[in-house]
LUMGUDO-331990 format. One record per residue: residue in three letters; z, y, x of N, C-alpha, C in turn. Coordinates in steps of 0.02 Angstrom, whole numbers, plus 50000, padded with zeros to 5 digits. Atoms other than C-alpha are relative to their C-alpha. Example, Ala and Ser with C-alpha at 12.3 -4.5 7.8 and 13.67 -1.06 7.14 Angstrom:
2
ALA500004994150045503904977550615500005006050045
SER499974994149958503574994750684500375005549961
//
This chain:
205
MET499825006650033482204867953124499444994450036
ALA500445007549967480774859953265500504998850049
LEU499645001749942482444859353379500484993949967
SER499585003450003483184847653268500204991950019
PRO499535004549956482824831753355500094999550044
LEU499705001049953483224836353505500745001349988
THR499154996750011485114843953437500034993749975
THR499755008750022485304825953348499894995650094
SER499865003649940484884818153518500425002050045
LEU499524994649965486174829653611500554998249985
ILE499195001050032487614827553480499984991050029
GLY499995008250007487254807753486500274998950080
SER499965000449934487184809053687500745000350017
LEU499204998649963488894817553705500474995149942
LEU499665002950021489724809653568499894991750020
GLN500035009049967489224791353635500155000250056
ARG499884997949909489324798153818499334995850035
LYS500625004849993487574789653840499485006550045
LEU500494995650000486104797653917499424998649962
LEU500325000950048484564798953840499524994250038
THR500435004849972483324783753874499335004050023
ARG500714997249992481534790353952499495000149954
GLY500665001250077480574784253798500275007849952
ALA499784997150054481654795253699499875009150033
VAL500094992849953481634811253829499025001650008
PHE500525000349982479664807653848499665005349915
SER500144999650091479534808753639500045007849990
LEU499754991649999480574825853642499745003250021
VAL500364996949959479524833353767499505001049964
VAL500725000550043477954830553696500065001449932
CYS500174999550042478354830553518500045008449984
LEU499864992450017479204848753541499465004650021
SER500684994749952477614855553637499645000549958
GLY500454998750029476544849153502500165003949938
VAL499534996350060477924857953361499615007750011
LEU500064994049983477734873553450499345001950009
LEU500764995249986475864873853487499805000549911
VAL500355000550064475544871353292500445004849971
LEU499524993650019477024885153251499495004450033
THR500184994949936476134896453391499455000749982
ASN500894997949990474344894753370499844999250061
GLY500414999949939474454891953561500135006050023
GLU500044993849976474974912953557500715000050031
LEU499355000749952476534910053695500355006849982
LYS499514993850016476884928453657500094999749918
ARG499555000050072477514924653482500654997550033
LEU499525003649988478754914353567500585007050048
LEU499644994649969479234929053681500265006549979
SER499884994050015479134942653563500674996749952
PHE499735003850056480434931853454500645003449988
GLU499264997150012481974942253372500414995649966
PHE499225002850043483654932953336500175002149957
ASN499834997350032483774938653169500714998049939
HIS499455000750046485234937453011499664990949984
GLY500295007250029484024925652940499984992950029
ASP500125005749933483664914753109500684996950005
GLN499445003849987485364911753119500464996749968
ILE499935006150064485834904852950499524992850004
ILE500485007249996484274892952968500104996450082
PHE499635005049951484964888753136500794996849983
LEU499385002150023486624884353080499654995149958
GLY500155005450026485854875152965499444992650026
MET500385005449955484764864253075500834995950026
LEU499265001449956486464862353181500214994149924
CYS499605004850084487154854252989499574991249986
TRP500395006050043485624843952948500214995550084
SER500055006449947485724836153147500554997550007
LEU499435004750006487554832953138500054993149948
TYR499965002650052487374825552961499364991850027
THR500485004149978485794814753029500664994950045
TYR499745006849960486994805853162500594997349959
LEU499335003450046488404804153046499874995449954
THR500565003950038487214795652936499914991850018
GLN500095007749949486964781853066500714994150006
GLY499615003449999488544777653051500544997549921
ILE499625000650071489144780252860499684996149969
SER500465004750041487684771152803500034991850031
ARG499935006649978488214755252875500534997149950
TRP499465003150054489584752552778500205001049917
MET500014998650076489174762252606499425000949984
PRO500504999450023487884761052509499505005550008
MET500334997749989486254769652506500125007749938
ILE500274996450067486314778152318500845002450008
PRO499634997749978488084780652330500245004850029
TYR500004994949929488064790052500499745007349982
THR500594995550028486624800452422500465004149949
PHE499624997650064487544804052256500585003250027
ILE499184994149986489144810052357499665007150035
GLY500254994749978488104820852463499425004749945
MET500384996950064486984828552295500625002749983
LEU499274996650022488874832852242500185004250043
ALA499674995949949489394841652366499525005350026
GLY500424992849980487774851952393500035005949943
LEU499984997050059488004855952205500655003950021
GLY499294995549984489874861852255499875003150030
VAL500034993349948489284872852400499485005049946
ILE500204995250032487974878952283500315004849943
SER499704998550043488984882952140500505003850024
VAL499804992449996490134892752236499785006450038
VAL500134993249974489204904052319499695003749935
ALA500444996150062488084906852149500735004449942
ALA499364994850046489984912152065500315006950036
PHE499894996049974490194923552209499205004650017
SER500524994649953488634930952214499785005249916
ALA500324997550056488104944252078499385001949955
GLU500734999350036486344943752088499774994449974
ALA500155006550018486174924352042500405000349928
HIS499695000150063486494920551857499534989049972
PRO500355006450005486044901051867499854998549925
VAL500015003750096486484897051672499395003149961
GLN500434997850040485374911551600499385000350034
GLU500895000449984483904910251724499984990849987
SER500225008050009483864890251698499795000149918
LEU500165001050062483864893051505499065006349994
ALA500554997750014482374905451527499334997850038
ILE500575004049932481184894751653499594998449921
SER500385004350021479614890151585499894992350017
GLN500015008349981479044871751557499805000450080
ILE500295004649948478004870351721500255003650049
VAL499455000149970479264880051808500644993950015
LEU499455005750006480514867051747499684992450015
ALA500405006649953479184851551794499945001250063
ASP499925002749933479154857751965500775000850031
LEU499184999049967481034861151980500064988649993
LEU500055006649994481094841151920499924993650032
PHE500555002749959479654836752049500385000950056
ILE499664997449934480814844252183500594996150007
SER499485004149999482454835352115499784992950044
VAL499865003149990481814820552109499844995050065
PHE500325003949934480414816052248500415006050058
GLY499874997449944480674829352361500794999250022
THR499325002549968482644828952364500274993249981
VAL499595007150035483534813952279499674994150050
GLY500305005849975481834800952337500075001950089
GLY499855000249923481734809152524500785000050033
TYR499605001649975483534806652560500194993950008
LEU499805006849998483644790052510499404996250060
LEU500955004349934481854786152617500395003750071
TRP499864997449943482594795552758500844996250026
ILE499675001349989484424790852759500004989650040
SER500165005249970483624771552759499594999050075
GLY500184999549949482654777752894500385000450085
VAL499294998349948484314782953005500124990750003
LYS499755008449995484884766252952499794994750055
GLN500285004849965483624756953031499795000550090
LEU500374997849924482944766853192500425002450031
GLY499394994249966484704777553236499815007249994
ALA499884991250025484844794953221499365001850048
ALA500504995649969483964800653385499364997049976
ASN500915002850006482174790253353500035002949917
ALA500064999050072482344794553157499865005950014
SER499974993049978482614813453203499334999950027
LEU500494999049968480894812853296499464999449963
PHE500634997650048479904810253135500025005749951
PHE500174992750025480594827153074499625003550028
ASN500584995549963479264834753199499385001849941
PHE500645001350032478094828553074500005007149942
VAL499614997250029478974841652964499315006949990
PRO500384995750007477744858253009499224997450006
ILE500645004449978476264844053038499625001349907
PHE500234999950054476244842352846500265006749969
ALA499844991250000476754861652820499105000850007
ALA500704996249996474944864252895499594997449947
LEU500515002450012473904852152810500265002949917
THR500134998450105474804857452619499535006750019
ALA500254992949999474274875252684499134998349987
LEU500625001950004472644866452715499654999749925
THR500245002750054472434858552541499845007149945
PHE499934992550027472904877052488499355005150018
GLY500574997149972471394885552565500025000350066
GLN500144996249935471934891452711499944997750056
ASN500735002749943471164889452890500784997650052
VAL499525002349937472014877853023499525002350042
THR500515000749934471324878853190500144994850037
GLY500165006649957470814867453317500775000350031
LEU499625000949989472324872253402500524996749985
GLN499505000250039473584869653276499584991049973
LEU500185007250046472474853053210500304994250116
LEU499675004149951472884846453429500675000550021
GLY499094998949996474744851353420500194994249955
MET499765003850025474684838253284500054993050023
ALA500435004349958473684826253384500774998350054
VAL499455000649954475134828453531500704996549965
VAL499095002350048476724824953402499784994249994
ILE499985007550019475974808953348499844996050052
SER500005004349956475474803853525500634998650018
GLY499585001749962477144807953574500564995249958
LEU499595004750045477834797353424499884993550007
LEU500475004050001476704783753441500144997150066
LEU500095003349911476444780953648500674995750022
PRO499225003749997478554775753676499894994149959
ARG499865004450081478374763853513499524994350048
LEU500365003249975476814757153580499904996450067
THR499585004149935477364752753762500364995249995
HIS499385005450029479004744853704499784994049979
TRP500275005550021477764734353584499664994950042
ARG500295003449942476764728753745500474995650028
GLN499765003949934478124724053860500514995749947
GLN499595007150023479054713253717499474997149992
ARG500445004650001477304706453688499884995350032
PHE499875003249926477244701053864500424995950031
ALA499475003349983478854696053888499884992549960
ARG500025004050040478464685753737499424990850042
MET500495002849974476984679053822500284994050064
GLY499555001149935477944677153998500394994449987
//
């Protein structure tokens, strides 16, 4: 999933037939380096010994679908309001999940839904409202304002927040992982600070 910003930028570059800007390339390289540092904890052998199994292939296809969705959102959100667009996306997801569940002998969504506890139900409602609907609305709004390539760079915060969440649950976060977080944030902020300073000097001139 850390490849999503790079993939989204490449999709936009190919379909629009435009080269990436130097600022975008800088952010992509620096942020990806920071993400890899967080994920591997500085141990390169983890990447060298990585095996691409069936589960990885499914996640990789999911990443491609998400990158394409992000790019297409940039155009669709300009003529369709966010809430109807999000609602259509939720219905599409429900349709796909329903089809998969119907052809899976191990899945019994109705029976399992009736048997869940109140705590699990509260967790599901939280994920549905804040993690899914709210998250999609904010993401679409960001893509609409920043463009798909720039918005996708913020996807690099996913492993950072995952590490911080792990920290709140008592798991250790190493110094190298903290360094990786700082690298990711720097990769996002430095090009924007440079652009802001150039605009400021232009107005002063």
